[in-house]
Structures are given as C-alpha cells and as structure tokens.
N, C-alpha and C positions, 0 to 999 in steps of 0.2 A: 757385353758395352753397358757402358754404365748413361743413362738418359738424365742431360740437362736440365733442371727445373728453374723456370723463370725466376724471376723478383717478387712480379705479382704473388704466383703459387703460395712462395716462401712466408713471405710474411701471413701467410694462414695457417701454418704449420704449426705445430704445439710446441710448446721449446722444453727442454729436456728437465728445466728447471723453475719452482715457481718464480716468478717476474716479482723482485723487492720494487719499491717505489719507492720515488725518489725521498720520502719524507722517512722512511729505513734508513738510507745513509746519513739525511741529514741526521737523525736521532745518534747513529751508530758516533759521526764526528763528535758531535755536542758532548754528549757521554763521556768517548777516552779524553776532549779539552780538559772540561771538568772533573775526574776524576785525575787525571796528570795536573792540573792546579791544587788541584789540594792537596795530593800528593807530594808533590814542588812545598806548599807550603809549611806543611806536615815533616819535611825531610829540615824544609831552615830554621825551624819552631827549634827540632829536637836535637840540630850539631847545636843551636845556642846555650841549648839547656844543658846538653852534653857541657860543651865548654866550661859555661857557669858552674858546673859542676866537679869537674876538675880543678878547675883552677882555685874551688872552695879544698880540695881534696889536696891541692901544694899548696895552700900559702896560710890558708885558717890553722891554728890553732888545734892544739891535740883537744877534743873532747868526749865522752861516754856517751856510746852510742847501742840500740837495742837492735838483737839480731830479733827480725819480727818472721822470718819465716825463712829456710834450710833445707836443702834437697840434695842427697847422692844422685847424682844420674851414671846413670856404667849406659857405657855406649862399645863398640866397637869399629878400630880400626878398619887400616884397608891391609892390614898383615892376618887379621881377624882376632889379631891380642883387645884381649876389656882396657878400657879406657874408663878411671872414674872422675869428676869434675864434681866439685860444691857448687853448688846456686844460695849464694846467700844473698839475702835481700832484710835491710838495716834503716833503721833512720836515726839520727841524731836532734837532738833542740841545739842553738846557740841562739844566744839575744832573747832566749823564749819563743823562735821561731823554728819549727820542724821542717825538716828537711826530709823526699825522700828519695833515694835514689835511680828508683826500677824510671820512674817516670820520664827521664830523659830516655830510655830504650823504646819503652812502650811508643814514643810518639813517634821515634825513631823506626822502630817497624813499622807503624799503623803508613807511615808517607813511602816507607818503601812499597807496601803492599798497593795502595793507591794509584803512586806516581809508575810503575810496573803492571794494573793493570788497566789505567790511562792511557799510556805510550804503546802497550800492544794493540788497543785498538787501536791505534791513528797509523801504528806498524801494519795490522794484519790487512788492512785496508787500504792504505796506499799500494802493498803487493797487491793484492788481489788481482787475479789476472779478468776481471769484469767490471763494468761498471755501468753505473742504472741510466737509461735513457732520459735526459730529461727534461720529453716531453711526454714518454710515456708510461715511465718505468722499469721498462723491461729490461731482462740483464743482455748486456752485450759485450763483446770481445775488446778487448780496451785500442788493439787496431781498425774498427772499424772504424768508419767517418760517418757513415748515415746509420742510422735506426732502418734493421730492416718490414718493422714493423710500419713504419710512421715513417718514414722518412725525411724527419728531423735528426739535422746533423748532430754527433756525439756529443759536441763539444770539449 
C-alpha cells in the first residue's frame, strides 16, 4: 500500500534534477533571440549579395576572370555510386573593382547556422516539459499551477 506524502513534506524532498535559476531561462531566451536575429540579418544580407551577383552574371558584359582556387570533390550517392563535383572560386575585375562570388555563399551559410542555432534554442525552450518557478527557480512540470517548494503561482 502506498502512503500519501503531505504537501509540506514534499517541498523538503530533493528534486531529481538540479534546479535552474530564473536567470538561466532568461539567458537562454536572450541568446536564442540574439542568435536568431543575427542569423536572419546575415541571411538577408547574403540574399542581397547573391541576387546582386546573379544580376551581374546575367546582365554584365563578358570579362576576363582568374581562377583563385579549384577542387574536385568526390562523394557517394544514395545507390553507392561515386559522384564528382568541381568547386571553383574565381574573381574578376570590372571597372577597376574586384568581385568574389564566394562572399554571398559564406554570408548566407553563416546566417543559416546562426538562425538555426538561435531558433533551435527558442523552440527547445518552448517544447520543454518543465519551466522554472519565477520565485525560487526550481524546475516545475508545466501543468503545475503552484510551486511545491515555495507555493508561489507558477505563472
């Protein structure tokens, strides 16, 4: 037969996990928001650079270019067959100004990584089955309306 434990005795029991402070939750939200905002800004800037480069490629006159770096990359497909891709980085000069095509891809990749990390933190925080008590910082199940340790509203 199981014995029921009164609420006042439950508050003295040790939690199974280390209680988080409310500043930890706020820090996670702030870091996630900053990373997400930086990622979106870099994605936007990278998209503008890519659109500009595409416009240059399609509308400008032909120009001499120089291959800066080239690499043959071998990969396997889903059926196990080898595929070979040529990666080329080149530059050219137009009206005395040099242009690199790699800049748009680099900024866009940076934006994707930061946006994924930032929004991943925010989504993980939102999907968490626990939340910190606003008064004492103990982690509570989301369905709790009051903290079992300090009896504060779970907010």
